[in-house]
N, C-alpha and C positions, 0 to 999 in steps of 0.2 A: 379412259376408265372402263371400257367395255373390256379391250386388250387386257387391261390388267387383272379384270376378274376371271376372265378366261383362264390366263395363267395361272393366278392361285387356285381355281379348281383343278387344274389339269396337275399342279403341285401336290393339292389334299389327296386326289384321287392315286397317284403314285405313292406318295408318305403311305396312305392306308393300305396298299398293296405290298408296300414292303413289309408294313408293322403285322400284315396277316400271315406272310410269307407264301412263297409258293413252294417252296424247300425241294426245289430242283437238284440243288447238291444233294441232298439227302438221297433222292430217285437215281443218280448217277452214280452213288457208294453203294444203291443195295443191289442193282444192275449188276456190280462188279463182282457181288457176292463176299465184299469183304467186311466181315461183322464186325470184328472189333473197330474199324476206324468206322462203320455206321454208327456202332454204338454210343462210340465218344463225342461224334459229330451231331448227333443227336441230342447226347447230353450236353450240348452247348446250349442249344436252344430252347432247354428246359430251364436251364438256370437263367437265362436273360431275360432281365425283367420285362422286354417288350414282347417276348415272346415265348413265357412260362407258363401261360393259360391257355395257348394255341394246344388243341387237341392233336394237329398231324404229326410233330415231332416226336410224342409219346407212341405214336402207332410205329415209326419207323426205329426206334429206341426196343420196343416192345418184341418186333420182329428181328432187329439183329441178336438180341439176347437169345430168343426162341431157337435161333439159328445157330445160334454157337453152341449152344449148350447140348447138341448133338454131335459136337467135335470132340473127340476122346483125347485129342491133343491141347487144349482151349489151356490158356493159362491160368494161373491159379486164382488170380481176378476174377474169372469168372465162372466160378468153380458152383455159384448159385444161379447162375444164369437162367436155367428154367423156372426158378421159383420166382426171381425176378421179373421175369418177361409178363407174370399175372401182374405184378403191380404195375407197372406200366402200360399197359392196357387198360387196366382199372383206372388211374388218371387219365387215358387217352378217353374213354366214356365219360367220366365225370366233365369232362372239358368241354366235350362233345355237346353243346344245347341244343342244336338243332337235328341232331342226329345223322347229318350230312356224311360226317367223317364215318362214322359207324357203318352207315350204307355203303359207303366207299370201299372199305376194307371188311365186308359181311365173310367173304370167304375164310381169311386167314383167322375171323375169330372163330368161324366154325372149327378150322384145325386145330386151334386151341383148347376149345372143348372138348372135341374129340378125343385128343391127346390127353386130356385130364381125365376122361371118363374112363379111357383104358385102364390108366392107373389106378382109381377108385372100382373098377370092376375088378382088377387083380386081387386087388388089396381086399375086396369082402368075400371074393372065391375063396380064398386063403384063411379067410375068419381073421383074418388082422385087423379088427374093426377101430382100434386106435391109432393105426396109421392112415386107414382110410378116413378115419375123422379129421386129420389133418391135411388131407389131400383135397379133400370137400369144402373146406373153408375156403381155399382159395375159388371156389366156383362165386363167392360174392364177390368176387373183382368184378364180375359181371353185373354187378346192381345187388343194392340190400335187400332189394326185395324180387330177387329173380327164385320164381318159384320153385324150379327142381331142387337149387340149394337148401330151400327150408325144409321139404321133404325128404331130403336127405340128410340132412342135419339131424330131423326128427329120429330118422331110423337108427343114426348112429349112437345118439344120444340115449336111445332106448338099450341100445346093444352095450350100454357102457354104465349101464344102472343109472340112470338119471331119466326117468318115465316124464318127471314131473317137466324136465325142460322142452322134453321128447313133444309133449302133447302141444305145448305152448306153441312148437315151430309147426307143427300140422296147424293149427290152430290159425295161425297166420297165412300160411299157404291156402288153406281150405277158403280164407275172407279174400284173399287175392284173385282166388279161379272164380269167381263169382263175375267179375269183370275180364276174363282172358279170353281168348279164342286160341286153343291150343291147334287149332287145324292150321294157325297161320302160322305157326312157331316152325324156325329153321329144322330141318333133319337132327342134329344136332344139340338142341332142345329137346326135340319130342326122345329123342334116346337116350338122355340125361334124366327125362322126365319117367321114364319105361322104368330106369334101373332104381329112383327114388322111389316111388310107387312099389315097386315088387321088394325091395327093402324094407320100406315101412312096414308093408302087410305081412313080412317074415317075422318083423322083430314083434309083432303083435301079436301073431300066434304063438312065439316064445314066452310070452306073458298071458298065454290064455285069453287072450281078447279076440276070438275068430270072428265074430260078430264085426267088430272093429276092423281088420285085415280085409273081409269080403268087402265094407264099405268102401276102403281105400282102394282097392282093385278095381271096382266096377266107376272109381274116376275115368283111369283109363280105357276101359270099354270101349264106350264109343270113337274113339280117337285111334285105336293101335289094333283093333280086331283084325287088319290084315296082315300084322306081324306075325310071322311063327314062331317067334321068343317069346313075343309077348301070351301068346294065346298058350303056350306051355305054359309059360308063371302064372296065368289066369286060371287055366284049369286045375295047377298042382293049389291053389289056394280056395280058390271058389267052389269048384267039384270035388 
């Protein structure tokens, strides 16, 4: 009986490991940099009932989609790969209940955030606020309570003449900040927040609410005062 229990336990552990997936096959394909193959192989795991709610396959799918999006000669099938990579990373974060996978691949997540930040920054610099708004919505793939996204949405809602919704988003972000520690955020999160606060302040100045704009900039003052770009923007609004 003891041997039978031991055998059953071993079988259960093996089955559990198989169900969770080690995904070494995806790691090998990723190392080969064959992005289309990686995407399709990862996709099979995301539709398979036993692994569809495992976080890790979605990371590999996001990685493949993100990388292939920079290939000029990619097939028509992957023309929207960049946008789809954010959908995949959003699902990864949703299924990663423990936060283990997010921590494991934090560097790549920040790479995606920096990439999106650059696009949004270029659009607002060109005063293409509607286009910037469309891109900024993808920041919510990193969480519906992602504070930089709330402030940036507020700024762009205001720019698009929807001050009522803008105020709602700013208020939501302000409440979440009460429990947040910006010092512990990654560099990517901090830089997106800097842009979000500055754009919010500029939007408020444009609707002649200078005092509110100053208060928004003061949110970032304790955290970003050593950043030269932030200091220039702070002086522009506050001083």
